[in-house]
SEVONU-74055 format. One record per atom (N, C-alpha, C, O, CB): atom name; x, y, z. Coordinates in steps of 0.2 Angstrom, whole numbers, plus 2048, in hexadecimal, padded with zeros to 3 digits. Glycine has a CB too. Example, Ala and Ser with C-alpha at 12.3 -4.5 7.8 and 13.67 -1.06 7.14 Angstrom:
BEGIN
{site = N; east = 842; north = 7E4; up = 827}
{site = CA; east = 83E; north = 7EA; up = 827}
{site = C; east = 842; north = 7F0; up = 827}
{site = O; east = 847; north = 7EF; up = 82A}
{site = CB; east = 839; north = 7EA; up = 82D}
{site = N; east = 840; north = 7F5; up = 823}
{site = CA; east = 844; north = 7FB; up = 824}
{site = C; east = 840; north = 800; up = 827}
{site = O; east = 843; north = 806; up = 828}
{site = CB; east = 846; north = 7FD; up = 81D}
# end
This chain:
BEGIN
{site = N; east = 13B; north = A8F; up = 5F4}
{site = CA; east = 13B; north = A8C; up = 5EC}
{site = C; east = 135; north = A89; up = 5EB}
{site = O; east = 131; north = A85; up = 5EE}
{site = CB; east = 140; north = A87; up = 5EA}
{site = N; east = 134; north = A8C; up = 5E6}
{site = CA; east = 12D; north = A8A; up = 5E2}
{site = C; east = 12F; north = A89; up = 5DA}
{site = O; east = 134; north = A8C; up = 5D7}
{site = CB; east = 127; north = A91; up = 5E2}
{site = N; east = 12A; north = A83; up = 5D7}
{site = CA; east = 12D; north = A81; up = 5D1}
{site = C; east = 126; north = A7D; up = 5CE}
{site = O; east = 122; north = A7B; up = 5D2}
{site = CB; east = 134; north = A7D; up = 5D1}
{site = N; east = 127; north = A7C; up = 5C7}
{site = CA; east = 121; north = A78; up = 5C4}
{site = C; east = 125; north = A75; up = 5BD}
{site = O; east = 129; north = A77; up = 5B9}
{site = CB; east = 11A; north = A7E; up = 5C2}
{site = N; east = 123; north = A70; up = 5BD}
{site = CA; east = 125; north = A6E; up = 5B6}
{site = C; east = 11D; north = A6B; up = 5B3}
{site = O; east = 118; north = A67; up = 5B5}
{site = CB; east = 12C; north = A67; up = 5B6}
{site = N; east = 11D; north = A6D; up = 5AE}
{site = CA; east = 116; north = A6D; up = 5A8}
{site = C; east = 119; north = A69; up = 5A0}
{site = O; east = 11E; north = A6B; up = 59C}
{site = CB; east = 114; north = A78; up = 5A5}
{site = N; east = 115; north = A64; up = 5A0}
{site = CA; east = 113; north = A62; up = 59A}
{site = C; east = 10F; north = A63; up = 595}
{site = O; east = 10B; north = A5E; up = 594}
{site = CB; east = 113; north = A5D; up = 59B}
{site = N; east = 10D; north = A67; up = 591}
{site = CA; east = 108; north = A69; up = 58E}
{site = C; east = 108; north = A66; up = 585}
{site = O; east = 10D; north = A66; up = 581}
{site = CB; east = 10A; north = A71; up = 58E}
{site = N; east = 103; north = A63; up = 583}
{site = CA; east = 101; north = A60; up = 57E}
{site = C; east = 0FB; north = A62; up = 57B}
{site = O; east = 0F6; north = A64; up = 57E}
{site = CB; east = 100; north = A5A; up = 57F}
{site = N; east = 0FB; north = A62; up = 573}
{site = CA; east = 0F4; north = A65; up = 570}
{site = C; east = 0F3; north = A5F; up = 56B}
{site = O; east = 0F8; north = A5C; up = 568}
{site = CB; east = 0F5; north = A6D; up = 56D}
{site = N; east = 0ED; north = A5C; up = 569}
{site = CA; east = 0EC; north = A59; up = 564}
{site = C; east = 0EB; north = A5B; up = 55D}
{site = O; east = 0EB; north = A57; up = 558}
{site = CB; east = 0E9; north = A57; up = 565}
{site = N; east = 0EC; north = A62; up = 55D}
{site = CA; east = 0EC; north = A67; up = 557}
{site = C; east = 0F4; north = A69; up = 556}
{site = O; east = 0F6; north = A6C; up = 55A}
{site = CB; east = 0E7; north = A6F; up = 558}
{site = N; east = 0F7; north = A66; up = 550}
{site = CA; east = 0FE; north = A68; up = 54E}
{site = C; east = 0FF; north = A6E; up = 54D}
{site = O; east = 105; north = A70; up = 54B}
{site = CB; east = 100; north = A64; up = 549}
{site = N; east = 0FA; north = A73; up = 54D}
{site = CA; east = 0FD; north = A7A; up = 54C}
{site = C; east = 0FD; north = A7D; up = 553}
{site = O; east = 0FD; north = A83; up = 553}
{site = CB; east = 0F8; north = A7F; up = 548}
{site = N; east = 0FE; north = A7A; up = 558}
{site = CA; east = 101; north = A7D; up = 55E}
{site = C; east = 106; north = A7A; up = 562}
{site = O; east = 107; north = A74; up = 561}
{site = CB; east = 0FC; north = A7C; up = 562}
{site = N; east = 109; north = A7D; up = 566}
{site = CA; east = 110; north = A7B; up = 568}
{site = C; east = 10F; north = A76; up = 56E}
{site = O; east = 10B; north = A76; up = 572}
{site = CB; east = 114; north = A82; up = 56A}
{site = N; east = 112; north = A71; up = 56D}
{site = CA; east = 114; north = A6C; up = 572}
{site = C; east = 11B; north = A6B; up = 578}
{site = O; east = 121; north = A6D; up = 576}
{site = CB; east = 115; north = A67; up = 56E}
{site = N; east = 11A; north = A6A; up = 57C}
{site = CA; east = 122; north = A6A; up = 580}
{site = C; east = 121; north = A6A; up = 587}
{site = O; east = 11B; north = A69; up = 589}
{site = CB; east = 127; north = A70; up = 57E}
{site = N; east = 126; north = A6C; up = 58A}
{site = CA; east = 127; north = A6B; up = 592}
{site = C; east = 129; north = A72; up = 595}
{site = O; east = 12D; north = A75; up = 592}
{site = CB; east = 12E; north = A66; up = 594}
{site = N; east = 126; north = A76; up = 59A}
{site = CA; east = 129; north = A7A; up = 59D}
{site = C; east = 12A; north = A79; up = 5A3}
{site = O; east = 127; north = A75; up = 5A7}
{site = CB; east = 127; north = A7F; up = 59C}
{site = N; east = 131; north = A7D; up = 5A5}
{site = CA; east = 132; north = A7D; up = 5AC}
{site = C; east = 133; north = A83; up = 5AF}
{site = O; east = 135; north = A88; up = 5AC}
{site = CB; east = 137; north = A78; up = 5AD}
{site = N; east = 131; north = A84; up = 5B5}
{site = CA; east = 131; north = A8B; up = 5BA}
{site = C; east = 133; north = A89; up = 5C0}
{site = O; east = 131; north = A84; up = 5C3}
{site = CB; east = 129; north = A8F; up = 5BB}
{site = N; east = 139; north = A8E; up = 5C2}
{site = CA; east = 13C; north = A8D; up = 5C7}
{site = C; east = 13C; north = A94; up = 5CB}
{site = O; east = 13D; north = A99; up = 5C8}
{site = CB; east = 142; north = A8A; up = 5C5}
{site = N; east = 13B; north = A94; up = 5D3}
{site = CA; east = 13C; north = A9C; up = 5D3}
{site = C; east = 13E; north = A9C; up = 5DB}
{site = O; east = 13A; north = A9D; up = 5DF}
{site = CB; east = 133; north = AA1; up = 5D2}
{site = N; east = 145; north = A99; up = 5DC}
{site = CA; east = 148; north = A9B; up = 5E4}
{site = C; east = 149; north = AA1; up = 5E6}
{site = O; east = 14A; north = AA6; up = 5E2}
{site = CB; east = 14F; north = A9A; up = 5E5}
{site = N; east = 146; north = AA1; up = 5ED}
{site = CA; east = 147; north = AA9; up = 5EE}
{site = C; east = 149; north = AA8; up = 5F6}
{site = O; east = 14A; north = AA3; up = 5F9}
{site = CB; east = 13F; north = AAE; up = 5EC}
{site = N; east = 14A; north = AAE; up = 5F8}
{site = CA; east = 14E; north = AAF; up = 5FF}
{site = C; east = 14B; north = AB6; up = 602}
{site = O; east = 14D; north = ABB; up = 5FF}
{site = CB; east = 157; north = AAF; up = 5FE}
{site = N; east = 147; north = AB5; up = 608}
{site = CA; east = 144; north = ABB; up = 60A}
{site = C; east = 144; north = ABC; up = 613}
{site = O; east = 144; north = AB7; up = 617}
{site = CB; east = 13C; north = ABB; up = 607}
{site = N; east = 146; north = AC3; up = 614}
{site = CA; east = 148; north = AC3; up = 61B}
{site = C; east = 141; north = AC8; up = 61E}
{site = O; east = 141; north = ACE; up = 61E}
{site = CB; east = 151; north = AC6; up = 61C}
{site = N; east = 13B; north = AC4; up = 621}
{site = CA; east = 136; north = AC9; up = 623}
{site = C; east = 138; north = ACC; up = 62A}
{site = O; east = 13B; north = AC9; up = 62F}
{site = CB; east = 130; north = AC6; up = 623}
{site = N; east = 136; north = AD1; up = 62B}
{site = CA; east = 139; north = AD5; up = 631}
{site = C; east = 131; north = AD8; up = 634}
{site = O; east = 12E; north = ADC; up = 631}
{site = CB; east = 13F; north = ADC; up = 62F}
{site = N; east = 130; north = AD6; up = 63B}
{site = CA; east = 129; north = AD8; up = 63D}
{site = C; east = 12A; north = ADC; up = 644}
{site = O; east = 12F; north = ADC; up = 647}
{site = CB; east = 125; north = AD1; up = 63E}
{site = N; east = 126; north = AE0; up = 645}
{site = CA; east = 126; north = AE3; up = 64B}
{site = C; east = 11E; north = AE5; up = 64A}
{site = O; east = 11B; north = AE4; up = 645}
{site = CB; east = 12C; north = AEA; up = 64C}
{site = N; east = 11C; north = AE8; up = 651}
{site = CA; east = 115; north = AEA; up = 654}
{site = C; east = 112; north = AF1; up = 64E}
{site = O; east = 10C; north = AF2; up = 64E}
{site = CB; east = 115; north = AED; up = 65C}
{site = N; east = 116; north = AF4; up = 64C}
{site = CA; east = 114; north = AFA; up = 649}
{site = C; east = 115; north = AF9; up = 642}
{site = O; east = 115; north = AFE; up = 63F}
{site = CB; east = 118; north = B00; up = 64B}
{site = N; east = 117; north = AF2; up = 63F}
{site = CA; east = 119; north = AF2; up = 637}
{site = C; east = 11C; north = AEB; up = 636}
{site = O; east = 11D; north = AE6; up = 63A}
{site = CB; east = 11D; north = AF8; up = 635}
{site = N; east = 11F; north = AEC; up = 630}
{site = CA; east = 123; north = AE7; up = 62D}
{site = C; east = 128; north = AE8; up = 627}
{site = O; east = 127; north = AED; up = 624}
{site = CB; east = 11F; north = AE2; up = 62B}
{site = N; east = 12C; north = AE4; up = 625}
{site = CA; east = 131; north = AE6; up = 61F}
{site = C; east = 132; north = ADF; up = 61D}
{site = O; east = 134; north = ADB; up = 621}
{site = CB; east = 137; north = AEA; up = 621}
{site = N; east = 131; north = ADD; up = 617}
{site = CA; east = 133; north = AD7; up = 614}
{site = C; east = 138; north = AD8; up = 60E}
{site = O; east = 135; north = AD8; up = 608}
{site = CB; east = 12D; north = AD4; up = 612}
{site = N; east = 13E; north = AD8; up = 60D}
{site = CA; east = 142; north = AD9; up = 607}
{site = C; east = 142; north = AD0; up = 605}
{site = O; east = 142; north = ACB; up = 609}
{site = CB; east = 149; north = ADD; up = 609}
{site = N; east = 142; north = AD0; up = 5FE}
{site = CA; east = 142; north = AC8; up = 5FB}
{site = C; east = 146; north = AC9; up = 5F5}
{site = O; east = 145; north = ACE; up = 5F2}
{site = CB; east = 13A; north = AC3; up = 5F8}
{site = N; east = 14C; north = AC5; up = 5F4}
{site = CA; east = 150; north = AC3; up = 5EE}
{site = C; east = 14E; north = ABD; up = 5EB}
{site = O; east = 14F; north = AB7; up = 5ED}
{site = CB; east = 156; north = AC3; up = 5F0}
{site = N; east = 14B; north = ABE; up = 5E5}
{site = CA; east = 14A; north = AB6; up = 5E1}
{site = C; east = 14D; north = AB6; up = 5D9}
{site = O; east = 14F; north = ABB; up = 5D7}
{site = CB; east = 142; north = AB4; up = 5E2}
{site = N; east = 14D; north = AB0; up = 5D6}
{site = CA; east = 14E; north = AAE; up = 5D0}
{site = C; east = 14A; north = AAB; up = 5CB}
{site = O; east = 14B; north = AA5; up = 5CB}
{site = CB; east = 152; north = AAB; up = 5D1}
{site = N; east = 146; north = AAD; up = 5C7}
{site = CA; east = 140; north = AAA; up = 5C2}
{site = C; east = 144; north = AA7; up = 5BE}
{site = O; east = 147; north = AAB; up = 5BA}
{site = CB; east = 13B; north = AB0; up = 5BF}
{site = N; east = 144; north = AA1; up = 5BC}
{site = CA; east = 147; north = A9C; up = 5B6}
{site = C; east = 141; north = A9A; up = 5B3}
{site = O; east = 13D; north = A97; up = 5B7}
{site = CB; east = 14C; north = A96; up = 5B8}
{site = N; east = 141; north = A9A; up = 5AC}
{site = CA; east = 13B; north = A96; up = 5AA}
{site = C; east = 13E; north = A93; up = 5A3}
{site = O; east = 141; north = A97; up = 5A0}
{site = CB; east = 134; north = A9B; up = 5A9}
{site = N; east = 13D; north = A8D; up = 5A1}
{site = CA; east = 141; north = A89; up = 59C}
{site = C; east = 13B; north = A86; up = 597}
{site = O; east = 136; north = A83; up = 59A}
{site = CB; east = 147; north = A83; up = 5A0}
{site = N; east = 13B; north = A87; up = 591}
{site = CA; east = 137; north = A83; up = 58D}
{site = C; east = 13B; north = A7E; up = 589}
{site = O; east = 140; north = A80; up = 587}
{site = CB; east = 134; north = A87; up = 588}
{site = N; east = 139; north = A78; up = 588}
{site = CA; east = 13D; north = A74; up = 582}
{site = C; east = 136; north = A71; up = 57E}
{site = O; east = 132; north = A6D; up = 582}
{site = CB; east = 143; north = A6C; up = 586}
{site = N; east = 135; north = A72; up = 579}
{site = CA; east = 12F; north = A72; up = 574}
{site = C; east = 12F; north = A6C; up = 56F}
{site = O; east = 134; north = A6B; up = 56B}
{site = CB; east = 12F; north = A78; up = 570}
{site = N; east = 12B; north = A67; up = 56F}
{site = CA; east = 12D; north = A61; up = 56B}
{site = C; east = 12A; north = A65; up = 563}
{site = O; east = 12D; north = A64; up = 55E}
{site = CB; east = 128; north = A5A; up = 56D}
{site = N; east = 125; north = A6A; up = 563}
{site = CA; east = 123; north = A6D; up = 55D}
{site = C; east = 121; north = A74; up = 55E}
{site = O; east = 11E; north = A76; up = 563}
{site = CB; east = 11D; north = A6A; up = 55B}
{site = N; east = 124; north = A78; up = 55A}
{site = CA; east = 123; north = A7F; up = 559}
{site = C; east = 120; north = A81; up = 554}
{site = O; east = 123; north = A84; up = 550}
{site = CB; east = 128; north = A83; up = 559}
{site = N; east = 11A; north = A80; up = 552}
{site = CA; east = 118; north = A84; up = 54B}
{site = C; east = 119; north = A8B; up = 549}
{site = O; east = 11A; north = A8C; up = 543}
{site = CB; east = 112; north = A83; up = 548}
{site = N; east = 119; north = A90; up = 54F}
{site = CA; east = 11A; north = A96; up = 54D}
{site = C; east = 121; north = A98; up = 54B}
{site = O; east = 123; north = A9E; up = 549}
{site = CB; east = 117; north = A9A; up = 551}
{site = N; east = 127; north = A93; up = 54D}
{site = CA; east = 12D; north = A95; up = 54D}
{site = C; east = 131; north = A8E; up = 54C}
{site = O; east = 136; north = A8E; up = 550}
{site = CB; east = 12F; north = A99; up = 552}
{site = N; east = 131; north = A89; up = 547}
{site = CA; east = 133; north = A84; up = 548}
{site = C; east = 13B; north = A83; up = 54A}
{site = O; east = 13D; north = A7E; up = 54C}
{site = CB; east = 131; north = A82; up = 543}
{site = N; east = 140; north = A88; up = 548}
{site = CA; east = 145; north = A8A; up = 54B}
{site = C; east = 147; north = A88; up = 552}
{site = O; east = 14C; north = A85; up = 554}
{site = CB; east = 146; north = A8F; up = 549}
{site = N; east = 142; north = A8C; up = 556}
{site = CA; east = 144; north = A8D; up = 55D}
{site = C; east = 13F; north = A89; up = 561}
{site = O; east = 139; north = A8A; up = 562}
{site = CB; east = 143; north = A94; up = 560}
{site = N; east = 142; north = A83; up = 563}
{site = CA; east = 13F; north = A7D; up = 568}
{site = C; east = 142; north = A7D; up = 56F}
{site = O; east = 141; north = A79; up = 572}
{site = CB; east = 142; north = A75; up = 565}
{site = N; east = 145; north = A82; up = 571}
{site = CA; east = 148; north = A83; up = 578}
{site = C; east = 148; north = A8A; up = 57A}
{site = O; east = 149; north = A8E; up = 575}
{site = CB; east = 150; north = A82; up = 578}
{site = N; east = 146; north = A8D; up = 580}
{site = CA; east = 147; north = A93; up = 582}
{site = C; east = 146; north = A94; up = 589}
{site = O; east = 142; north = A91; up = 58D}
{site = CB; east = 143; north = A96; up = 57F}
{site = N; east = 14C; north = A98; up = 58C}
{site = CA; east = 14D; north = A98; up = 591}
{site = C; east = 14B; north = AA0; up = 594}
{site = O; east = 14D; north = AA5; up = 590}
{site = CB; east = 153; north = A95; up = 592}
{site = N; east = 149; north = AA1; up = 59B}
{site = CA; east = 149; north = AA9; up = 59C}
{site = C; east = 14B; north = AA7; up = 5A3}
{site = O; east = 14A; north = AA2; up = 5A6}
{site = CB; east = 143; north = AAD; up = 59C}
{site = N; east = 14F; north = AAE; up = 5A5}
{site = CA; east = 153; north = AAE; up = 5AD}
{site = C; east = 151; north = AB5; up = 5AE}
{site = O; east = 153; north = AB9; up = 5A9}
{site = CB; east = 15C; north = AAC; up = 5AE}
{site = N; east = 14E; north = AB6; up = 5B5}
{site = CA; east = 14C; north = ABC; up = 5B6}
{site = C; east = 14D; north = ABD; up = 5BE}
{site = O; east = 14A; north = ABA; up = 5C2}
{site = CB; east = 144; north = ABE; up = 5B2}
{site = N; east = 153; north = AC1; up = 5C1}
{site = CA; east = 153; north = AC2; up = 5C7}
{site = C; east = 14D; north = AC7; up = 5CA}
{site = O; east = 14B; north = ACC; up = 5C7}
{site = CB; east = 15A; north = AC4; up = 5C8}
{site = N; east = 14C; north = AC6; up = 5CF}
{site = CA; east = 146; north = ACB; up = 5D4}
{site = C; east = 148; north = ACD; up = 5DA}
{site = O; east = 14B; north = AC9; up = 5DE}
{site = CB; east = 13F; north = AC8; up = 5D5}
{site = N; east = 146; north = AD3; up = 5DB}
{site = CA; east = 149; north = AD6; up = 5E2}
{site = C; east = 141; north = ADA; up = 5E5}
{site = O; east = 13E; north = ADE; up = 5E2}
{site = CB; east = 152; north = ADD; up = 5E2}
{site = N; east = 13F; north = AD8; up = 5E9}
{site = CA; east = 139; north = ADD; up = 5EC}
{site = C; east = 13A; north = ADE; up = 5F4}
{site = O; east = 13C; north = ADA; up = 5F8}
{site = CB; east = 132; north = AD9; up = 5EA}
{site = N; east = 137; north = AE3; up = 5F6}
{site = CA; east = 136; north = AE6; up = 5FC}
{site = C; east = 12E; north = AE6; up = 5FD}
{site = O; east = 12A; north = AE9; up = 5FA}
{site = CB; east = 139; north = AEB; up = 5FC}
{site = N; east = 12C; north = AE4; up = 602}
{site = CA; east = 125; north = AE5; up = 605}
{site = C; east = 125; north = AE8; up = 60C}
{site = O; east = 126; north = AE4; up = 611}
{site = CB; east = 121; north = ADF; up = 605}
{site = N; east = 123; north = AED; up = 60C}
{site = CA; east = 121; north = AF0; up = 613}
{site = C; east = 11C; north = AF4; up = 615}
{site = O; east = 119; north = AF7; up = 611}
{site = CB; east = 127; north = AF4; up = 615}
{site = N; east = 11A; north = AF5; up = 61B}
{site = CA; east = 113; north = AF8; up = 61E}
{site = C; east = 114; north = AF9; up = 624}
{site = O; east = 118; north = AF6; up = 628}
{site = CB; east = 10F; north = AF3; up = 61E}
{site = N; east = 110; north = AFE; up = 626}
{site = CA; east = 10F; north = B01; up = 62C}
{site = C; east = 109; north = AFF; up = 630}
{site = O; east = 104; north = AFE; up = 62C}
{site = CB; east = 10E; north = B08; up = 62B}
{site = N; east = 108; north = AFE; up = 637}
{site = CA; east = 101; north = AFD; up = 639}
{site = C; east = 100; north = B02; up = 63F}
{site = O; east = 103; north = B02; up = 644}
{site = CB; east = 100; north = AF4; up = 63B}
{site = N; east = 0FB; north = B07; up = 63E}
{site = CA; east = 0FA; north = B0C; up = 641}
{site = C; east = 0F2; north = B0C; up = 644}
{site = O; east = 0ED; north = B0E; up = 640}
{site = CB; east = 0FC; north = B11; up = 63D}
{site = N; east = 0F2; north = B0B; up = 64B}
{site = CA; east = 0EA; north = B0B; up = 64E}
{site = C; east = 0EB; north = B10; up = 653}
{site = O; east = 0EF; north = B13; up = 656}
{site = CB; east = 0E7; north = B03; up = 652}
{site = N; east = 0E5; north = B11; up = 653}
{site = CA; east = 0E3; north = B16; up = 65B}
{site = C; east = 0DB; north = B14; up = 65C}
{site = O; east = 0D7; north = B12; up = 658}
{site = CB; east = 0E4; north = B21; up = 659}
{site = N; east = 0DA; north = B14; up = 663}
{site = CA; east = 0D3; north = B15; up = 666}
{site = C; east = 0D0; north = B1B; up = 664}
{site = O; east = 0D2; north = B21; up = 664}
{site = CB; east = 0D3; north = B13; up = 66D}
{site = N; east = 0C9; north = B18; up = 663}
{site = CA; east = 0C4; north = B1E; up = 662}
{site = C; east = 0BD; north = B1E; up = 665}
{site = O; east = 0BB; north = B18; up = 664}
{site = CB; east = 0C3; north = B20; up = 65A}
{site = N; east = 0BA; north = B21; up = 668}
{site = CA; east = 0B3; north = B21; up = 66B}
{site = C; east = 0AF; north = B24; up = 667}
{site = O; east = 0AF; north = B2A; up = 665}
{site = CB; east = 0B2; north = B25; up = 672}
{site = N; east = 0AA; north = B21; up = 666}
{site = CA; east = 0A2; north = B25; up = 661}
{site = C; east = 09D; north = B23; up = 665}
{site = O; east = 09C; north = B1D; up = 665}
{site = CB; east = 0A0; north = B23; up = 659}
{site = N; east = 09A; north = B27; up = 667}
{site = CA; east = 093; north = B26; up = 66B}
{site = C; east = 094; north = B20; up = 670}
{site = O; east = 091; north = B1A; up = 670}
{site = CB; east = 08D; north = B25; up = 664}
{site = N; east = 099; north = B20; up = 674}
{site = CA; east = 09B; north = B1E; up = 67A}
{site = C; east = 09E; north = B17; up = 679}
{site = O; east = 09F; north = B13; up = 67D}
{site = CB; east = 095; north = B1D; up = 67F}
{site = N; east = 09E; north = B15; up = 672}
{site = CA; east = 0A1; north = B0F; up = 670}
{site = C; east = 0A7; north = B0F; up = 66E}
{site = O; east = 0A9; north = B13; up = 66B}
{site = CB; east = 09D; north = B0C; up = 66C}
{site = N; east = 0AB; north = B0A; up = 671}
{site = CA; east = 0B4; north = B0A; up = 66E}
{site = C; east = 0B4; north = B08; up = 667}
{site = O; east = 0AF; north = B04; up = 666}
{site = CB; east = 0B9; north = B04; up = 673}
{site = N; east = 0B7; north = B09; up = 663}
{site = CA; east = 0BB; north = B09; up = 65C}
{site = C; east = 0C2; north = B08; up = 65C}
{site = O; east = 0C6; north = B0A; up = 661}
{site = CB; east = 0BA; north = B10; up = 657}
{site = N; east = 0C4; north = B05; up = 657}
{site = CA; east = 0CC; north = B05; up = 656}
{site = C; east = 0CD; north = B06; up = 64E}
{site = O; east = 0CB; north = B03; up = 64A}
{site = CB; east = 0CF; north = AFC; up = 658}
{site = N; east = 0D0; north = B0C; up = 64D}
{site = CA; east = 0D0; north = B0E; up = 645}
{site = C; east = 0D9; north = B0C; up = 645}
{site = O; east = 0DE; north = B0E; up = 648}
{site = CB; east = 0CE; north = B18; up = 644}
{site = N; east = 0D8; north = B07; up = 63E}
{site = CA; east = 0DE; north = B07; up = 63C}
{site = C; east = 0E0; north = B0B; up = 634}
{site = O; east = 0DB; north = B0D; up = 630}
{site = CB; east = 0E1; north = B00; up = 63D}
{site = N; east = 0E6; north = B0A; up = 633}
{site = CA; east = 0E9; north = B0D; up = 62D}
{site = C; east = 0F0; north = B09; up = 62C}
{site = O; east = 0F5; north = B09; up = 630}
{site = CB; east = 0EB; north = B16; up = 62D}
{site = N; east = 0EE; north = B05; up = 626}
{site = CA; east = 0F4; north = B00; up = 625}
{site = C; east = 0F7; north = B02; up = 61E}
{site = O; east = 0F6; north = AFE; up = 619}
{site = CB; east = 0F1; north = AF8; up = 626}
{site = N; east = 0FC; north = B07; up = 61D}
{site = CA; east = 0FE; north = B08; up = 616}
{site = C; east = 104; north = B03; up = 615}
{site = O; east = 108; north = B00; up = 619}
{site = CB; east = 100; north = B12; up = 616}
{site = N; east = 104; north = B02; up = 60F}
{site = CA; east = 109; north = AFD; up = 60C}
{site = C; east = 10C; north = AFF; up = 606}
{site = O; east = 109; north = B02; up = 602}
{site = CB; east = 107; north = AF7; up = 60C}
{site = N; east = 113; north = AFC; up = 606}
{site = CA; east = 117; north = AFF; up = 5FF}
{site = C; east = 11B; north = AF7; up = 5FD}
{site = O; east = 11D; north = AF2; up = 601}
{site = CB; east = 11E; north = B06; up = 602}
{site = N; east = 11A; north = AF7; up = 5F7}
{site = CA; east = 11C; north = AF1; up = 5F4}
{site = C; east = 121; north = AF3; up = 5ED}
{site = O; east = 11E; north = AF6; up = 5E8}
{site = CB; east = 115; north = AEB; up = 5F3}
{site = N; east = 127; north = AF1; up = 5EE}
{site = CA; east = 12B; north = AF3; up = 5E9}
{site = C; east = 12D; north = AEC; up = 5E4}
{site = O; east = 12F; north = AE8; up = 5E8}
{site = CB; east = 131; north = AF7; up = 5EC}
{site = N; east = 12D; north = AEB; up = 5DE}
{site = CA; east = 12F; north = AE7; up = 5DB}
{site = C; east = 134; north = AE7; up = 5D5}
{site = O; east = 132; north = AEA; up = 5D0}
{site = CB; east = 12B; north = AE4; up = 5D9}
{site = N; east = 13B; north = AE4; up = 5D6}
{site = CA; east = 13E; north = AE6; up = 5D0}
{site = C; east = 141; north = AE0; up = 5CC}
{site = O; east = 144; north = AE2; up = 5C7}
{site = CB; east = 142; north = AEB; up = 5D2}
# end
């Protein structure tokens, strides 16, 4: 769970003033192996504005936004030994796929 509460004020009366609340609870299930990983994650992003002053739209002093999120992060770890001019090296290829909806 992450969250943030912000109070913003301006000395200029042509700008909005008020409070903003951001909440982001989430649940993930990391799965790892020596050859790769897969992490599905489910979360909910919630934002609420309570404005004391909104010069752009005086009738709108409160707004909320609620957005469910789903992501999958996965990758492979491929390594092999390689010798060049008598010295050993490790070649690594790590492709990754990230999907967010």
